[in-house]
C-alpha positions as CSV (number, residue, x, y, z in Angstrom):
1,M,11.6,131.6,93.1
2,Y,14.1,130.5,90.2
3,P,14.9,132.6,86.8
4,S,13.7,130.8,83.8
5,R,15.9,128.8,81.1
6,P,15.9,131.5,78.8
7,V,16.9,134.1,81.1
8,A,19.7,131.8,82.2
9,L,21.2,130.5,78.9
10,A,21.1,134.5,78.0
11,A,23.6,135.4,80.9
12,V,25.9,132.3,79.9
13,L,26.1,133.8,76.2
14,F,26.6,137.0,78.0
15,F,29.5,136.0,80.1
16,C,31.5,134.1,77.1
17,A,31.2,136.5,75.2
18,G,32.9,138.8,77.7
19,L,36.3,136.0,78.2
20,T,36.2,136.2,74.3
21,L,36.3,140.2,74.0
22,A,38.6,140.5,77.0
23,Q,41.0,137.9,75.3
24,Q,41.2,139.6,72.0
25,K,42.4,142.8,73.7
26,S,45.1,141.4,76.4
27,P,48.5,142.0,75.1
28,E,51.1,139.4,73.6
29,T,53.3,137.8,75.4
30,P,56.6,139.6,75.6
31,P,59.6,138.0,74.2
32,M,62.0,136.6,77.2
33,P,65.7,137.9,77.5
34,V,68.2,135.8,77.0
35,R,71.9,135.1,76.6
36,A,72.9,133.1,73.1
37,E,76.1,132.8,71.2
38,P,76.8,130.9,67.5
39,V,78.2,128.1,66.8
40,T,81.8,128.3,65.4
41,R,84.2,125.8,63.7
42,A,87.3,124.8,66.0
43,T,90.2,122.2,66.0
44,L,89.7,119.2,68.6
45,N,92.2,117.1,70.0
46,I,92.1,113.6,71.2
47,E,93.8,113.1,73.8
48,V,95.0,110.5,77.1
49,T,96.5,111.6,79.9
50,A,99.1,110.3,81.9
51,V,102.1,110.7,84.5
52,G,105.4,110.4,84.1
53,T,109.1,110.9,85.2
54,L,111.8,113.4,83.9
55,R,115.1,111.4,83.2
56,A,118.2,113.3,82.0
57,D,119.0,112.8,78.3
58,E,122.3,111.3,78.9
59,T,123.5,110.5,82.6
60,V,126.7,108.5,83.9
61,M,127.8,108.1,87.1
62,I,132.1,108.9,86.9
63,R,133.8,106.0,88.6
64,P,137.2,104.9,88.0
65,E,138.5,101.8,86.1
66,I,141.5,101.4,88.1
67,A,142.9,102.0,91.9
68,G,144.7,105.0,93.2
69,R,145.0,108.3,94.8
70,V,143.4,111.0,94.1
71,A,145.6,113.9,93.2
72,T,143.8,116.4,91.1
73,I,140.0,117.1,90.8
74,H,139.5,119.7,88.3
75,F,135.9,120.7,88.2
76,K,133.6,122.2,90.8
77,E,130.2,120.8,91.6
78,G,127.4,121.6,89.2
79,Q,129.6,123.2,87.0
80,A,129.0,122.6,83.1
81,V,131.5,120.5,81.1
82,N,132.3,119.6,77.5
83,A,133.5,116.3,76.1
84,G,137.0,115.5,77.0
85,D,137.5,117.9,79.9
86,P,139.4,116.1,83.0
87,L,137.3,115.8,85.9
88,I,139.4,113.5,88.0
89,T,143.0,113.2,87.9
90,L,144.8,110.0,89.9
91,D,148.4,109.8,91.0
92,Q,150.9,108.7,87.8
93,D,153.7,107.8,89.3
94,E,153.0,104.1,89.7
95,Y,151.6,104.0,86.7
96,K,154.5,105.9,84.8
97,A,156.9,103.5,86.0
98,Q,155.4,100.7,85.0
99,L,155.2,102.3,81.7
100,A,159.0,103.0,81.3
101,G,159.9,99.3,82.1
102,S,157.5,97.9,79.9
103,A,158.9,100.4,77.3
104,A,162.7,99.1,78.1
105,E,161.7,95.6,78.5
106,A,160.0,96.1,75.0
107,G,163.4,98.0,73.5
108,M,165.4,94.8,74.4
109,D,163.3,92.6,72.8
110,E,163.5,94.1,70.0
111,I,167.0,94.9,69.6
112,S,167.3,90.8,70.5
113,F,165.0,89.8,67.7
114,K,166.7,92.5,64.9
115,R,170.0,90.6,66.0
116,L,168.3,87.2,65.4
117,Q,166.9,88.3,61.9
118,D,170.7,89.4,61.1
119,L,172.3,85.9,61.6
120,Q,169.0,84.0,60.3
121,R,169.9,86.0,57.3
122,K,173.7,84.6,57.3
123,N,172.0,81.3,58.1
124,L,173.9,81.2,61.9
125,A,170.4,81.0,63.2
126,S,166.9,78.9,63.4
127,Q,164.4,79.9,62.0
128,Q,162.3,78.8,65.3
129,N,164.7,81.2,67.4
130,L,163.9,83.8,65.4
131,D,159.6,83.0,65.8
132,E,160.3,83.0,69.6
133,A,162.1,86.3,69.9
134,R,159.4,87.7,67.2
135,A,156.5,86.5,69.7
136,K,158.5,87.5,72.9
137,L,158.7,91.3,71.1
138,D,154.9,91.2,70.6
139,A,154.1,90.1,74.4
140,S,156.6,93.1,75.6
141,R,154.9,95.5,72.9
142,A,151.7,94.4,74.3
143,R,152.7,95.0,77.7
144,Q,153.8,98.1,77.2
145,E,150.5,99.6,75.3
146,L,148.6,98.0,78.6
147,D,150.7,100.2,80.8
148,R,150.2,103.0,78.4
149,V,146.3,102.5,78.8
150,R,146.3,102.3,82.6
151,L,148.3,106.0,82.9
152,D,145.8,106.8,80.5
153,K,143.1,106.3,82.9
154,T,144.4,108.2,85.6
155,V,142.9,110.9,84.2
156,I,139.1,110.5,83.9
157,R,137.6,112.8,81.5
158,A,133.9,114.2,80.7
159,P,132.3,111.1,78.1
160,F,129.9,113.9,76.8
161,A,129.3,118.1,77.5
162,G,126.8,117.7,80.7
163,T,126.7,119.4,83.8
164,V,128.6,117.4,86.9
165,G,126.6,116.9,90.2
166,L,127.9,116.7,93.8
167,R,131.4,115.2,94.1
168,L,131.6,112.1,97.0
169,V,135.6,112.0,96.9
170,S,138.1,114.8,98.2
171,P,141.8,115.2,97.0
172,G,144.1,112.4,98.6
173,A,141.4,110.1,99.1
174,Y,142.2,106.5,97.4
175,V,139.3,105.3,95.5
176,K,139.3,101.7,93.8
177,P,137.8,100.7,90.3
178,G,134.1,101.0,90.1
179,D,134.3,103.6,93.3
180,D,131.3,106.7,92.9
181,I,132.9,110.0,92.3
182,A,130.1,112.2,91.1
183,N,127.1,111.9,88.5
184,L,127.4,113.5,85.2
185,E,123.7,115.2,83.4
186,S,123.2,116.0,80.3
187,L,120.3,118.8,80.4
188,G,120.2,120.5,76.9
189,A,117.0,118.0,76.2
190,M,114.8,115.8,78.7
191,K,113.5,112.4,78.4
192,L,110.1,111.9,79.5
193,D,108.9,108.2,80.3
194,F,104.9,107.6,81.4
195,R,102.7,104.9,80.4
196,V,99.5,104.4,79.3
197,P,96.6,101.7,78.5
198,E,97.2,99.2,76.1
199,I,93.2,99.9,74.8
200,Y,95.1,102.9,72.7
201,L,98.3,100.7,71.5
202,A,96.9,101.0,67.6
203,R,96.9,104.5,68.1
204,L,100.6,105.1,69.2
205,N,103.0,106.2,67.0
206,V,106.6,107.4,66.7
207,G,106.5,111.9,65.8
208,Q,103.2,112.4,68.4
209,T,103.1,115.6,69.9
210,L,102.7,116.4,74.1
211,A,102.5,118.6,76.7
212,A,103.6,118.2,79.9
213,R,103.3,119.9,83.3
214,V,105.5,120.0,86.4
215,D,104.7,121.3,90.1
216,A,108.2,123.2,89.7
217,Y,106.5,125.6,87.4
218,P,102.4,124.7,87.4
219,D,101.8,127.3,84.9
220,Q,104.0,126.4,81.8
221,D,103.7,123.3,79.4
222,F,106.8,122.3,77.8
223,E,106.0,120.6,74.6
224,G,107.6,117.5,73.0
225,A,107.1,114.2,71.0
226,I,107.3,110.7,71.3
227,Y,110.5,108.8,69.5
228,A,110.3,105.5,71.3
229,I,107.7,102.9,72.2
230,D,108.4,99.7,74.0
231,P,107.7,96.4,72.0
232,A,106.4,94.7,74.9
233,V,103.4,95.5,77.5
234,D,103.8,95.3,81.0
235,Q,101.8,92.1,82.0
236,E,100.7,93.2,85.5
237,T,99.5,96.9,84.8
238,R,98.5,96.3,81.0
239,T,100.3,99.4,80.0
240,V,103.0,100.6,77.6
241,L,105.9,102.3,78.0
242,L,106.3,105.7,75.8
243,R,109.3,107.6,76.1
244,A,109.7,111.4,74.7
245,R,111.9,114.1,74.4
246,L,111.4,117.3,75.5
247,P,113.5,120.8,74.6
248,N,115.4,121.9,78.1
249,K,115.7,126.0,77.5
250,G,117.3,127.2,80.2
251,N,117.9,123.9,81.6
252,Q,114.4,124.4,83.7
253,L,113.6,120.9,84.0
254,R,115.8,118.5,86.0
255,P,116.2,114.9,86.0
256,G,113.5,113.0,88.5
257,L,110.9,115.3,88.2
258,F,106.9,114.4,88.6
259,A,105.2,115.3,85.3
260,R,101.5,115.4,84.1
261,V,101.3,114.6,80.6
262,S,98.5,115.4,77.9
263,L,99.2,113.3,74.9
264,V,97.4,114.0,71.5
265,L,96.3,110.6,69.3
266,E,94.3,112.8,67.3
267,R,93.5,116.2,65.8
268,R,90.0,116.8,64.0
269,E,89.8,120.0,62.1
270,N,87.0,122.5,61.8
271,A,84.9,120.4,64.0
272,L,81.8,122.4,65.4
273,V,81.5,123.6,68.7
274,T,79.0,125.1,71.2
275,P,79.3,126.6,74.5
276,E,78.9,123.6,76.6
277,Q,76.1,125.5,78.9
278,A,73.9,126.0,75.7
279,I,73.0,122.0,75.8
280,V,70.1,120.9,77.7
281,P,69.4,117.3,78.6
282,L,65.9,115.9,78.1
283,G,65.8,112.2,79.0
284,Q,68.8,110.2,76.8
285,T,68.9,113.3,74.0
286,P,70.3,116.4,74.5
287,F,68.9,119.5,72.7
288,V,69.5,123.1,72.5
289,Y,67.5,126.1,71.8
290,R,68.1,127.9,68.5
291,V,67.1,131.5,67.8
292,V,65.5,131.5,64.5
293,D,63.5,134.8,63.8
294,G,63.1,135.6,67.4
295,K,61.6,132.5,68.5
296,A,63.1,129.5,70.2
297,V,63.3,126.3,68.5
298,M,63.8,123.1,70.0
299,T,66.8,121.3,68.3
300,P,68.1,117.6,69.3
301,V,71.4,117.3,69.0
302,K,74.1,114.6,68.8
303,L,77.1,114.9,70.9
304,G,81.1,114.4,70.4
305,L,84.2,115.6,72.4
306,R,83.9,117.7,75.3
307,R,86.7,120.4,76.4
308,P,86.3,122.5,79.4
309,G,83.7,124.9,78.2
310,Q,83.1,123.9,74.9
311,V,81.2,120.2,73.5
312,E,81.5,119.1,70.0
313,I,78.5,118.8,67.5
314,L,78.1,116.0,65.3
315,D,74.5,116.2,64.0
316,G,72.0,118.8,64.1
317,L,73.6,122.4,64.5
318,N,75.1,124.5,61.5
319,A,78.3,126.6,61.7
320,G,77.0,130.4,62.7
321,D,73.3,129.1,64.6
322,L,72.7,131.0,67.4
323,V,72.1,128.6,70.0
324,V,71.1,130.1,73.8
325,T,73.1,129.7,76.4
326,D,71.6,131.3,79.3
327,G,67.6,131.6,80.1
328,Q,66.6,127.9,78.7
329,L,64.4,127.4,82.0
330,K,62.0,130.0,81.3
331,I,61.5,129.1,77.4
332,R,59.6,126.8,75.9
333,D,59.8,125.6,71.9
334,G,58.4,128.5,69.7
335,A,58.5,131.2,72.5
336,P,59.9,134.3,71.6
337,V,63.3,135.6,72.9
338,A,65.2,139.2,73.3
339,V,68.1,137.8,72.6
340,L,70.9,139.9,75.5
341,P,74.1,142.2,74.4
342,P,77.3,140.5,75.6
343,P,77.9,141.0,79.1
344,G,80.7,144.6,79.2
345,T,79.0,145.8,76.0
346,Q,78.1,149.5,76.1
347,L,74.7,149.8,74.7
348,P,74.4,153.4,73.0
349,T,73.1,156.3,74.6
350,A,70.5,158.7,73.1
351,Q,71.5,161.9,72.1
352,K,70.2,165.1,73.2
353,G,68.4,167.2,70.4
């Protein structure tokens, strides 16, 4: 026999009432522990990265302008020299003799010219003879000056202050005009040549700051600034050649080094930034969980620049907002949360009474 309908209905009502009482007596969901950090303001730089090559501020290969035998080498390889210091002296005997001969010829021509001047005053010499004597004197004086210049060129001097490289000649060697003797490098400051894509051309200006790193000093940044921009764009690479100057204290940098460059195109002051791990993607819209009155509030945000560990917030948050950085997968919008103290924070211990 099956129970009658009134009895079955009463049983159902009794069961539902029991569930309601059980739900009323169940405890509330405990807050989920999460970690959170406040939204802060910072200065962000819009940068472009490139690679470049270091060059000496001034560089020259020392070469003779006249032929001769190397008589004296005045420098040691790797030595610092000042502008005007003698580097090489060639044998001077031949050039001294040439200067003595031209000087004697000029002296004789001067005597002849003065004699003709005296005769011309007495109308005993023609004006043509006097003009010819003057021209001959001028020519002999020019030859004397040329020989003096050649004698001076037997001493090769440093055109600027710098460091002399490895020499390529020895005492007694015969050198011809244009032969390499040694390179001279000015290392007080360095030039840095690098290229950036043409899309940045409108944002490039003389004076923009940059930081360069070289493999020889991987943990050190070398600060500098652009001082010249090539007016032409390379047709093959579509890049712009820039030249910057870097101070070189202690002569750490050397010509030819490969450099990685970070060029600051724009500086944004007081930008809102939040830890990158606070961003949660949801389709095409990123959002964060704000902690408001102990509850998680899902908030869509608009992102800007990204930096290692940080991201700029263009819209959706204010400075000081507390955003969840760890534990987002365990919570939902409106869920109660408990913010844990930062790692390493010592919790107060209870005092014994």
